[in-house]
N, C-alpha and C positions, 0 to 999 in steps of 0.2 A: 791136808788134816791140820797142820799147825797154823793155818790162817784163821782159825775159828776164834772168835771173841770169847772172853770168859767173864763170869759174873764178879770175880775178885781181881784186884790188882795182881800183877806178876811179881813174886818175890825175886831176889837176886838169882837164884838157881833156875827158876823157871824162865826168866829172862835170857840167861845164858844158855839154857837148853834150846830155846826158840831160835836164837842167832846160830847156834851150832848146827841146827837142823836145816837152816837156810843156806849153809855154805855148800856150793856144788862139789861133788866128788872129784878128787884129783887136784883140788885147788892149792896153790901156794898162798899162804895167809900170814899177815902180821897182826898180832893183838896188842893193842895199847895198854898203857899203865891204868890200873884201877879195875873197874868193872869188866872191861874186855878180857882181862887175864883169865877170868873164871870160865870163859868159853872153852879154854883148852881141856877142862875137866869133863866136857859133855860131847866131845867129838868121838865118833865111833871108829873102829879099825876098818870097817867096810868103807867108810868115806874116803880113806886114803888121802887125808888132808895133811900137808907138810907145813909146819909152822916155822916162820922165820922170826928171829928176834934181832933187833937193830944192832946190839952189841956184838954180833958176829956168829950166829949159830943158825943152822937150818936142820930141821928135824927134831924140834923140841917137843917133849911130852907134857903130860899134866904137871901141875904144881907139885913140888916134892914135900913130903912131910916125914917126920920121924927118921928112921934109918936111912931113907932115900936122900936126905939133904947132903949136898956136896957143895961147900962154900965157894968153889970155883965155878959152879954151874948156876948161873942166874940169868934172868931175862933183864930187859932194859929198865924195868922197874925195881930191880935189885931183889926180886922174889926168887927163891930157890926153885929150880925147875928139874925135871928129869929129861933124859935124852932117849930117843927111840932108836931102833936098829937103822943103821945108815946115816945117823946124824953126822954133820960135818961142821967145821969151824973155820973161820976165815977173818981176815982183817976188816977193821971198821969201814975202810975205804971200799972194800968190795961189797960190803953189806949195803952201803949207800948207793953203789952202782946198781945193785939189784932193785932197790927202792925207786931210784930216779929213772931207771931204764924201762919201767913198765913191765917188770917181771913178776910182780906180785898180782894175784887175781883179786884178792879182797884185803882191805885193812879194816879193822874195827877199832874205833877210837872213842874215848871219852870226850865230853865237850862241856863248855860252860854256856855256850849259845849256839844255835844253828839257825840260819835265815831260811825263809821260804824258797829263796833261789839256791840253797844249798851251800851258802857261805858258812865257813867254820871258824869258831873261836874257841880254842881249847888250851891256850898255854898261859894266859895272864888275866887277872881280874883287877890288877892294881893293888892287890892286897900285899901288905908288907910281909917279907919272908917267904914269898911264893917262889915258884920255880923261876930262875933268873933269865932264861932264854927259851926260844921256841923249840930248840932241839931238833929231832928228826920228824917231828909231827908234820911240819910243812912239806917235806920230801915225800912222806908216806901219803899224805892227803891228796897231793897232786900226782904222785907216781903211780899209785896203785890203780888197777883197772876199774875197781869199785871201792868207794869209801862209805863205810856204814858207821853210824854213831850209836853208842849205848849211852843213855844218860837218864837221870831223873828229869821228869817233864817240868817240874817246878822247883824254884829256889826255896830255901828255908822260910823265906818271906811270903811264898805263894805266887811269885811272878813267874811267868811262862819263860822257859829257856828256848822255845821255839818262837821266833820273833820275826817281824817284817824286815828289820835291818839290824845289823850287829851294833852293839855299844861297847863291846870289848875289842881289844887288838885282834886282828885277823890272822888266822893260821893259813887258810887257803880259801879262794873264791870259787864258787860254783862246783865244788868237788863232791859234796854229800849227796847220795842217792836214796838213802834209807835212814830212818831214825827209830831205834828200838827203846821204849820207855816202859815203865811199870804200868802206865795207864792206856797205851796205845802204840801201835807200830804205824809209822807214816812212811809213805813213798813220795819222794820229791821228783816230779816229772816236769821239767822245763818251767819252773816257776809255780806249778800247781803242787798243792799239798793234799795228797790223797791218803785217807784213813783206811788202812788195810784191815785192822782189827782193833777192838776196844776191850779194856781189861779193867772191870770195876767201875766203869763209867759208861756213858753213852755218847753217841756222835753229837747229839744236841747239847749236852753238858760241855763237851769239848769246844764246840763251836762257840758257846758263850764265854768260856774262860780264856781261850786262846786269841791272841791279837792278829791272827793270820786267817785268811779265808780257807775253809777246809772243803774237800771234795770227797764224796762217798767212793770207796773202793769197789 
Protein backbone atom coordinates (compact mmCIF):
# COMPACT_ATOMS: atom_id res chain seq x y z
CA UNK A 1 0.00 0.00 0.00
CA UNK A 2 2.68 2.50 1.02
CA UNK A 3 4.67 1.94 -2.19
CA UNK A 4 2.18 4.11 -4.10
CA UNK A 5 3.34 7.32 -5.76
CA UNK A 6 1.59 10.56 -4.79
CA UNK A 7 0.75 13.75 -6.67
CA UNK A 8 2.28 15.95 -3.95
CA UNK A 9 5.72 15.88 -2.33
CA UNK A 10 5.82 14.21 1.10
CA UNK A 11 5.92 16.51 4.11
CA UNK A 12 8.11 15.58 7.09
CA UNK A 13 5.39 13.62 8.87
CA UNK A 14 4.28 11.74 5.76
CA UNK A 15 7.91 10.81 5.05
CA UNK A 16 8.43 9.64 8.65
CA UNK A 17 5.20 7.60 8.45
CA UNK A 18 6.43 5.93 5.26
CA UNK A 19 9.76 4.95 6.84
CA UNK A 20 8.04 3.75 10.03
CA UNK A 21 5.65 1.55 8.01
CA UNK A 22 8.61 -0.06 6.19
CA UNK A 23 10.40 -1.15 9.38
CA UNK A 24 9.84 -4.90 9.84
CA UNK A 25 7.99 -6.01 12.98
CA UNK A 26 10.22 -6.94 15.89
CA UNK A 27 13.22 -4.95 14.62
CA UNK A 28 15.91 -3.31 16.72
CA UNK A 29 16.40 0.15 15.21
CA UNK A 30 18.58 3.23 15.64
CA UNK A 31 17.22 6.59 14.46
CA UNK A 32 19.79 9.27 13.62
CA UNK A 33 19.79 12.97 14.48
CA UNK A 34 17.38 15.27 12.62
CA UNK A 35 14.60 13.96 10.34
CA UNK A 36 14.99 10.29 11.41
CA UNK A 37 14.10 11.13 15.05
CA UNK A 38 10.56 11.86 13.81
CA UNK A 39 10.10 8.21 12.79
CA UNK A 40 9.70 7.31 16.48
CA UNK A 41 6.38 9.19 16.54
CA UNK A 42 4.88 6.98 13.81
CA UNK A 43 5.74 3.46 14.95
CA UNK A 44 2.76 1.38 16.10
CA UNK A 45 2.72 -0.80 19.21
CA UNK A 46 1.79 -3.78 16.98
CA UNK A 47 5.13 -3.41 15.18
CA UNK A 48 6.97 -4.14 18.44
CA UNK A 49 10.01 -2.15 17.25
CA UNK A 50 12.71 -1.55 19.88
CA UNK A 51 14.57 1.74 19.51
CA UNK A 52 18.26 1.98 20.41
CA UNK A 53 19.99 5.28 21.06
CA UNK A 54 23.75 5.60 20.84
CA UNK A 55 24.12 7.31 24.22
CA UNK A 56 23.00 4.14 26.01
CA UNK A 57 19.30 3.29 25.95
CA UNK A 58 17.18 0.50 24.51
CA UNK A 59 13.39 0.80 24.46
CA UNK A 60 13.11 4.49 23.67
CA UNK A 61 9.60 5.82 22.99
CA UNK A 62 8.36 8.86 21.04
CA UNK A 63 9.80 12.36 21.49
CA UNK A 64 8.83 13.82 24.88
CA UNK A 65 6.72 16.98 25.16
CA UNK A 66 5.29 19.05 28.01
CA UNK A 67 4.96 17.12 31.28
CA UNK A 68 6.78 14.09 29.85
CA UNK A 69 10.11 15.91 29.47
CA UNK A 70 12.83 14.48 31.72
CA UNK A 71 16.15 16.28 31.23
CA UNK A 72 18.06 13.08 32.04
CA UNK A 73 16.25 11.20 29.28
CA UNK A 74 17.58 12.26 25.88
CA UNK A 75 18.57 10.68 22.59
CA UNK A 76 21.93 11.12 20.86
CA UNK A 77 20.70 14.40 19.35
CA UNK A 78 19.95 15.76 22.87
CA UNK A 79 16.21 15.65 22.14
CA UNK A 80 14.05 14.73 25.19
CA UNK A 81 12.49 11.30 24.68
CA UNK A 82 10.16 8.93 26.53
CA UNK A 83 10.85 5.40 27.69
CA UNK A 84 8.66 2.37 27.02
CA UNK A 85 8.00 -0.50 29.45
CA UNK A 86 11.10 -2.70 29.60
CA UNK A 87 13.49 0.11 28.66
CA UNK A 88 17.10 -0.42 29.74
CA UNK A 89 20.21 1.72 30.17
CA UNK A 90 23.85 0.81 29.60
CA UNK A 91 27.37 2.12 29.19
CA UNK A 92 28.37 3.92 26.01
CA UNK A 93 30.85 1.11 25.24
CA UNK A 94 28.06 -1.49 25.41
CA UNK A 95 25.98 0.67 23.10
CA UNK A 96 28.80 0.73 20.53
CA UNK A 97 29.23 -3.04 20.87
CA UNK A 98 25.57 -3.41 19.86
CA UNK A 99 26.10 -1.10 16.88
CA UNK A 100 29.37 -2.65 15.71
CA UNK A 101 28.35 -6.24 16.43
CA UNK A 102 25.56 -6.37 13.86
CA UNK A 103 22.78 -6.42 16.46
CA UNK A 104 20.74 -3.58 14.95
CA UNK A 105 18.37 -4.55 12.14
CA UNK A 106 17.92 -1.04 10.71
CA UNK A 107 19.48 2.35 11.21
CA UNK A 108 17.91 5.45 9.67
CA UNK A 109 20.35 8.33 9.15
CA UNK A 110 20.31 11.81 7.68
CA UNK A 111 22.77 12.62 4.89
CA UNK A 112 24.47 15.40 2.96
CA UNK A 113 25.12 13.07 0.02
CA UNK A 114 24.57 9.46 -1.00
CA UNK A 115 26.21 7.93 -4.08
CA UNK A 116 24.64 5.48 -6.51
CA UNK A 117 26.89 2.81 -4.99
CA UNK A 118 25.44 3.41 -1.52
CA UNK A 119 28.36 5.46 -0.17
CA UNK A 120 27.28 7.80 2.63
CA UNK A 121 28.47 11.31 3.56
CA UNK A 122 26.61 12.64 6.57
CA UNK A 123 29.02 14.22 9.03
CA UNK A 124 30.88 17.13 7.44
CA UNK A 125 30.49 19.61 4.57
CA UNK A 126 33.51 21.73 5.46
CA UNK A 127 31.21 24.40 6.90
CA UNK A 128 32.75 26.33 9.83
CA UNK A 129 31.16 25.52 13.19
CA UNK A 130 29.81 22.17 11.97
CA UNK A 131 29.87 18.91 13.96
CA UNK A 132 33.60 18.38 14.65
CA UNK A 133 33.75 14.60 14.22
CA UNK A 134 32.02 11.65 12.59
CA UNK A 135 30.79 10.29 15.94
CA UNK A 136 28.82 7.05 15.94
CA UNK A 137 27.47 7.47 12.43
CA UNK A 138 30.26 5.42 10.87
CA UNK A 139 29.71 2.56 13.34
CA UNK A 140 25.96 2.59 12.70
CA UNK A 141 26.25 2.87 8.93
CA UNK A 142 28.53 -0.17 8.68
CA UNK A 143 27.27 -2.17 11.67
CA UNK A 144 23.51 -2.20 11.08
CA UNK A 145 22.05 -4.97 8.91
CA UNK A 146 20.28 -2.30 6.82
CA UNK A 147 21.14 1.40 6.55
CA UNK A 148 18.42 3.71 5.26
CA UNK A 149 18.77 7.45 4.64
CA UNK A 150 16.16 10.18 5.10
CA UNK A 151 17.12 13.45 3.43
CA UNK A 152 15.95 16.27 1.22
CA UNK A 153 16.72 15.26 -2.37
CA UNK A 154 18.15 18.68 -3.29
CA UNK A 155 20.32 21.30 -1.59
CA UNK A 156 19.07 24.86 -1.12
CA UNK A 157 20.88 25.64 -4.40
CA UNK A 158 18.97 22.89 -6.21
CA UNK A 159 21.90 20.45 -6.52
CA UNK A 160 21.12 16.75 -6.18
CA UNK A 161 22.24 15.06 -2.95
CA UNK A 162 22.01 11.71 -4.76
CA UNK A 163 25.29 11.72 -6.69
CA UNK A 164 27.54 9.53 -8.81
CA UNK A 165 30.48 10.02 -6.44
CA UNK A 166 30.72 11.74 -3.03
CA UNK A 167 32.36 15.17 -2.83
CA UNK A 168 32.08 15.36 0.98
CA UNK A 169 34.09 13.33 3.55
CA UNK A 170 32.92 9.71 3.66
CA UNK A 171 31.00 8.21 6.60
CA UNK A 172 30.73 4.68 5.17
CA UNK A 173 31.18 2.95 1.79
CA UNK A 174 28.53 0.83 0.07
CA UNK A 175 26.32 0.80 3.16
CA UNK A 176 23.08 2.55 2.13
CA UNK A 177 20.31 0.38 0.67
CA UNK A 178 17.39 2.85 0.64
CA UNK A 179 16.91 6.61 0.40
CA UNK A 180 13.68 8.28 1.50
CA UNK A 181 13.15 11.84 0.21
CA UNK A 182 10.20 14.20 -0.17
CA UNK A 183 10.24 13.60 -3.95
CA UNK A 184 10.95 9.87 -4.26
CA UNK A 185 11.96 6.65 -2.53
CA UNK A 186 15.06 5.01 -4.02
CA UNK A 187 16.34 1.46 -3.61
CA UNK A 188 20.09 0.99 -4.11
CA UNK A 189 20.74 -2.45 -5.55
CA UNK A 190 24.36 -3.23 -6.36
CA UNK A 191 25.10 0.11 -8.01
CA UNK A 192 21.63 0.42 -9.61
CA UNK A 193 19.34 3.20 -8.42
CA UNK A 194 15.75 1.98 -8.55
CA UNK A 195 12.86 4.45 -8.11
CA UNK A 196 10.27 2.74 -5.89
CA UNK A 197 7.80 5.64 -5.81
CA UNK A 198 7.61 9.30 -6.83
CA UNK A 199 6.01 12.16 -4.89
CA UNK A 200 5.07 15.44 -6.57
CA UNK A 201 7.26 14.61 -9.57
CA UNK A 202 7.61 11.97 -12.27
CA UNK A 203 10.26 9.38 -13.11
CA UNK A 204 11.09 11.39 -16.27
CA UNK A 205 11.54 14.65 -14.35
CA UNK A 206 13.80 12.95 -11.83
CA UNK A 207 15.83 11.32 -14.59
CA UNK A 208 16.47 14.78 -16.07
CA UNK A 209 17.41 16.44 -12.76
CA UNK A 210 19.55 13.75 -11.14
CA UNK A 211 23.16 13.05 -12.14
CA UNK A 212 22.76 9.25 -11.80
CA UNK A 213 21.10 6.67 -14.00
CA UNK A 214 17.66 5.71 -12.69
CA UNK A 215 15.76 2.46 -13.13
CA UNK A 216 12.01 1.94 -12.75
CA UNK A 217 10.89 -0.08 -9.75
